[in-house]
C-alpha positions in Angstrom: 136.8 -46.5 -32.9 138.3 -48.8 -30.2 139.8 -47.3 -27.1 143.6 -47.8 -26.6 143.1 -49.9 -23.5 140.7 -52.3 -25.3 143.0 -52.5 -28.3 146.0 -53.5 -26.1 143.9 -56.3 -24.6 142.9 -57.7 -27.9 146.5 -57.6 -29.2 147.6 -59.5 -26.1 145.0 -62.2 -26.5 145.9 -62.6 -30.2 149.6 -62.9 -29.4 148.8 -65.4 -26.7 146.8 -67.6 -29.0 149.5 -67.6 -31.6 152.3 -68.6 -29.0 152.7 -72.4 -28.7 152.8 -74.0 -25.2 156.1 -75.5 -24.2 156.3 -79.3 -24.7 156.0 -81.4 -21.5 159.3 -82.7 -20.1 159.9 -86.2 -21.0 159.9 -88.5 -17.9 163.0 -90.5 -17.2 162.7 -94.1 -18.4 162.2 -96.7 -15.7 165.2 -98.8 -14.7 165.4 -102.3 -16.2 166.1 -105.5 -14.4 168.5 -108.2 -15.6 168.8 -111.2 -13.2 169.7 -109.7 -9.8 170.8 -106.4 -11.3 168.9 -103.2 -11.7 170.2 -100.7 -14.3 169.6 -97.0 -14.6 170.4 -94.9 -17.6 173.2 -92.4 -17.2 172.1 -89.2 -15.5 168.9 -90.7 -14.1 167.5 -88.3 -11.4 167.0 -91.1 -8.8 170.7 -92.0 -8.9 171.4 -88.9 -6.8 169.3 -90.4 -4.0 171.2 -93.7 -3.9 174.3 -92.9 -1.9 176.8 -95.7 -1.3 179.3 -96.6 1.3 182.5 -98.8 1.0 182.6 -102.0 3.0 185.5 -101.8 5.4 187.3 -104.8 7.0 185.8 -105.5 10.4 188.5 -105.1 13.0 187.1 -103.1 15.8 183.8 -101.2 16.1 182.4 -98.9 18.8 179.3 -100.0 20.5 177.3 -97.3 22.2 174.7 -98.3 24.9 172.4 -96.1 27.0 173.5 -95.7 30.6 172.5 -93.9 33.8 174.5 -92.9 36.8 173.4 -94.0 40.3 174.8 -94.1 43.8 177.4 -96.7 44.6 175.3 -98.9 46.8 178.4 -100.5 48.4 179.2 -97.0 49.8 175.6 -95.9 50.4 173.3 -96.1 53.5 169.6 -95.5 53.6 168.4 -94.7 57.1 164.9 -95.5 58.2 163.3 -95.3 61.7 163.8 -98.4 63.9 161.2 -97.1 66.4 158.2 -94.8 66.3 158.8 -91.3 67.4 158.7 -87.6 66.7 161.5 -85.6 65.2 162.9 -83.2 67.8 166.1 -81.9 66.1 167.8 -82.3 62.7 171.6 -82.3 63.0 172.6 -82.7 59.3 171.5 -81.4 56.0 172.2 -82.2 52.3 175.8 -81.7 51.3 177.2 -82.1 54.9 180.0 -84.6 55.5 179.3 -87.2 58.2 181.4 -89.8 59.9 180.4 -93.2 61.5 178.3 -92.6 64.6 177.5 -89.0 63.9 173.8 -88.2 64.7 171.8 -87.0 61.8 168.5 -86.4 63.7 167.1 -86.8 67.2 163.8 -88.5 67.9 161.6 -88.5 71.0 160.6 -92.2 71.0 158.6 -93.9 73.8 159.2 -97.2 72.1 163.0 -96.7 72.3 162.4 -95.7 75.9 160.8 -99.0 76.5 163.9 -100.8 75.1 166.1 -98.7 77.4 163.8 -99.7 80.3 164.1 -103.3 79.4 167.9 -103.0 79.6 167.7 -101.4 83.0 165.4 -104.1 84.3 167.6 -106.8 82.9 170.6 -105.3 84.7 168.7 -105.1 88.0 167.7 -108.8 87.6 171.2 -109.8 86.9 172.5 -108.0 90.0 169.9 -109.8 92.1 170.7 -113.1 90.5 174.4 -112.6 91.3 173.7 -111.8 94.9 171.5 -114.9 95.2 174.2 -117.0 93.7 176.7 -115.7 96.2 174.5 -116.6 99.1 173.8 -120.1 97.7 177.5 -120.6 97.3 178.1 -119.7 101.0 175.3 -122.0 102.1 176.6 -124.8 100.0 180.0 -124.5 101.6 178.4 -124.6 105.0 176.5 -127.7 104.0 173.1 -126.2 104.6 171.6 -126.6 101.0 171.9 -129.3 98.4 174.1 -128.9 95.4 171.2 -128.9 93.0 169.9 -125.7 94.7 173.2 -124.0 94.1 173.3 -125.2 90.5 169.8 -123.8 89.9 170.9 -120.4 91.3 174.0 -120.6 89.0 171.8 -121.2 86.0 169.5 -118.3 86.9 172.5 -116.0 87.2 173.7 -117.1 83.8 170.3 -116.5 82.1 169.9 -113.1 83.6 173.4 -112.1 82.4 172.5 -113.3 78.9 169.4 -111.2 79.0 171.5 -108.2 80.0 173.8 -108.7 77.0 170.9 -109.0 74.6 169.2 -105.9 76.0 172.4 -103.9 75.9 173.2 -105.0 72.4 169.8 -103.8 71.2 170.0 -100.4 72.8 173.7 -99.9 71.6 172.6 -100.8 68.1 170.2 -97.8 68.0 171.8 -95.4 70.6 173.0 -95.2 74.1 171.7 -97.6 76.7 172.8 -95.6 79.7 169.6 -94.5 81.5 166.1 -94.1 80.1 165.8 -90.8 78.2 163.7 -91.9 75.2 166.0 -90.1 72.8 166.7 -92.1 69.7 169.5 -90.8 67.4 169.5 -91.5 63.7 173.2 -92.0 63.0 175.3 -92.9 60.0 177.5 -96.0 60.0 179.8 -94.9 57.3 181.8 -91.9 56.1 180.2 -89.9 53.3 178.0 -87.0 52.4 174.3 -86.5 53.1 172.8 -86.6 49.6 169.1 -86.8 50.5 166.9 -85.8 53.4 163.2 -86.5 53.7 162.1 -85.4 57.2 161.1 -82.2 58.9 161.0 -81.0 62.6 158.0 -82.4 64.5 157.3 -85.1 61.9 155.8 -88.3 63.3 157.6 -91.4 62.2 156.8 -95.1 62.3 159.0 -98.2 61.6 156.5 -99.4 59.0 157.4 -96.4 56.9 160.2 -98.2 55.1 160.8 -100.5 52.3 160.6 -100.4 48.5 158.9 -97.3 47.2 159.2 -95.4 50.5 162.0 -92.7 50.6 164.6 -93.0 53.3 164.8 -90.3 56.0 168.5 -89.8 55.1 170.7 -91.1 52.3 174.4 -91.0 53.0 176.8 -91.9 50.2 180.4 -91.5 49.2 180.1 -89.8 45.8 183.8 -90.3 44.9 182.7 -93.3 42.9 179.4 -94.0 41.2 177.7 -97.0 39.6 176.8 -97.0 35.9 173.6 -98.9 34.9 173.9 -100.0 31.3 171.2 -101.6 29.2 172.9 -104.0 26.8 171.3 -105.8 23.8 171.5 -109.5 23.4 174.0 -109.1 20.6 176.4 -107.2 23.0 176.8 -110.1 25.4 180.4 -110.7 24.2 181.4 -107.1 24.8 180.1 -106.4 28.3 181.9 -109.1 30.3 183.0 -108.4 33.8 186.3 -106.4 33.8 185.6 -104.9 30.4 186.6 -101.2 30.1 184.3 -98.6 28.6 184.3 -94.9 27.8 181.5 -92.9 29.5 180.1 -90.0 27.5 178.0 -87.5 29.4 176.5 -84.6 27.4 177.0 -82.1 30.2 180.7 -83.0 30.5 181.7 -83.5 26.8 185.1 -82.0 27.4 186.0 -84.6 30.0 187.3 -88.1 29.2 185.7 -90.6 31.6 186.4 -94.3 31.8 184.6 -97.1 33.7 184.8 -100.8 34.3 182.2 -103.5 34.3 181.8 -105.0 37.7 178.7 -107.3 37.2 176.5 -108.6 34.4 173.0 -109.9 34.9 172.3 -113.6 34.2 168.9 -113.0 32.8 167.2 -110.8 30.1 164.7 -108.3 31.2 161.4 -109.6 29.8 160.0 -106.0 29.3 162.9 -104.3 27.6 164.7 -107.4 26.3 168.0 -106.0 27.6 170.7 -107.3 29.9 171.4 -105.2 33.0 175.1 -104.4 33.3 176.6 -102.6 36.2 179.8 -100.5 35.9 181.9 -98.5 38.2 183.4 -95.0 37.4 185.6 -92.9 39.6 184.4 -89.4 40.5 187.1 -87.8 42.6 186.2 -84.2 41.6 182.4 -85.0 42.0 181.6 -83.7 38.6 179.3 -86.6 37.9 175.9 -86.6 39.5 173.5 -89.4 40.3 170.6 -89.9 37.8 172.7 -88.3 35.0 172.0 -89.9 31.6 175.0 -91.0 29.7 176.3 -93.4 27.0 178.7 -96.2 27.5 181.0 -96.9 24.6 182.5 -100.4 24.3 185.0 -101.6 21.8 184.3 -104.9 20.1 186.9 -106.7 17.9 186.2 -109.0 15.0 188.4 -111.5 13.3 186.5 -111.7 10.0 183.9 -109.9 8.0 183.3 -106.4 6.8 181.5 -103.4 8.3 178.7 -101.6 6.6 176.0 -99.1 7.8 173.0 -100.9 9.4 170.7 -99.0 7.0 172.3 -100.9 4.1 171.0 -104.3 5.3 167.4 -105.3 4.5 165.6 -108.2 6.3 163.7 -110.4 3.8 162.0 -113.0 5.8 164.7 -114.8 7.7 167.6 -113.5 5.5 169.4 -110.2 5.0 170.3 -108.6 1.7 172.2 -105.6 0.5 172.4 -103.7 -2.8 176.0 -103.7 -4.2 176.9 -101.0 -6.8 178.8 -103.0 -9.3 179.3 -100.0 -11.7 177.8 -96.5 -12.1 174.0 -96.9 -12.4 174.1 -100.7 -11.9 173.0 -102.3 -8.6 173.0 -106.0 -7.6 170.9 -107.5 -4.9 173.0 -109.9 -2.8 172.0 -112.1 0.1 174.4 -111.8 3.0 175.0 -113.3 6.5 175.5 -111.1 9.5 177.5 -111.9 12.7 176.6 -108.6 14.5 173.7 -106.2 14.2 174.0 -102.8 15.9 172.0 -99.6 15.7 174.5 -97.9 13.3 176.7 -100.7 11.9 176.4 -104.4 11.0 179.2 -106.9 10.4 178.8 -109.1 7.2 180.7 -112.4 7.3 179.3 -113.9 4.0 178.3 -112.5 0.7 180.3 -109.2 0.7 183.9 -108.4 0.2 186.0 -105.5 1.5 186.1 -102.6 -0.9 182.7 -103.2 -2.5 180.2 -100.4 -2.4 176.7 -100.9 -0.9 173.8 -98.5 -1.0 173.2 -96.9 2.4 170.5 -94.4 1.8 167.0 -94.9 0.3 167.5 -98.7 0.2 163.8 -99.3 0.5 163.2 -97.1 -2.6 165.8 -99.2 -4.6 164.1 -102.4 -3.4 160.7 -101.1 -4.5 162.0 -100.1 -7.9 163.6 -103.5 -8.4 160.4 -105.3 -7.4 158.4 -103.1 -9.9 160.9 -103.8 -12.6 160.7 -107.6 -11.9 156.9 -107.5 -12.0 156.9 -105.7 -15.3 159.4 -108.1 -16.8 157.3 -111.1 -15.8 154.1 -109.4 -17.1 155.8 -108.7 -20.5 156.9 -112.4 -20.7 153.4 -113.7 -20.0 151.8 -111.3 -22.6 154.3 -112.2 -25.4 152.7 -114.3 -28.2 154.1 -117.8 -28.7 156.5 -118.3 -31.7 154.9 -119.8 -34.8 156.6 -122.9 -36.3 
């Protein structure tokens, strides 16, 4: 006699053998091609992937370009050492307001002391030359010397005075020329804020520590306005002209509306990035914007003709563009079009498409592949069909 557990197993196997497996689901028929049209049956599962968008009249579109905020170089000064020396005292730090002539740091500079000494020597030579000239004038009036000797003394006095003016101008350019104290003051020549400092007490400085790639000792700028560096594509040349207004979008200040103005446009295309360098100006009275912030510059471009569709709807076939137009539910037509503008999110079609027509904007490559497969199958079936007998 079988045990109950073994009996239940045998019953389950018998019932399983008697139960028929469910029939496999029938696959949806492939779409068929007729001319430039591809047709799907109603309810085809792939239709849910082919979302369409309506072509709108092209009046004005928003162009968004990458941008970066930098200091306004017309209101910025970078200070480098004019003479070699050692930092003795730092008079200003980051965030401090400065005025023209205000010292930022003091250096002990033997080289600047040499310039001060040259000024003192020139002044002494000028005084001696003036005294000699006065004596020569008195001797000339007494008829003791010739006029050419007086004229020579007069020329010597003029040359010595010119040397004094040159030496004084040099020392005044970098600091006080009164006396020889070897103290060189690094001073600002404009009103602004210290936005960068790159020196420490006791640091040795040399005048050759300057130029591209070398940080300035001090950077003084007026942050009430900033420059905006914009990288524009070749197709945006008509929208980024000098004087054009744009809206600046900064992720960190999304609640603020910021506007700028284009002040210059480069006359060449960067060979590495293939972009045009555009410089804009934006007001920053509350100093919310910071240099080196990343932003987006939004320009408005107007069109007199054409329709706007998503850029994903346009396919490049060789040298031409095409779109898929939904002529009716489940029917799509390939149509060659001509574009007047290509942007990252939108394109403007001026030929081949009318306002109000629907174009496929998602999975366009899938639709193109399905149409090519249907065309290949149609050609294969025509080649394999036997010729009609007469």
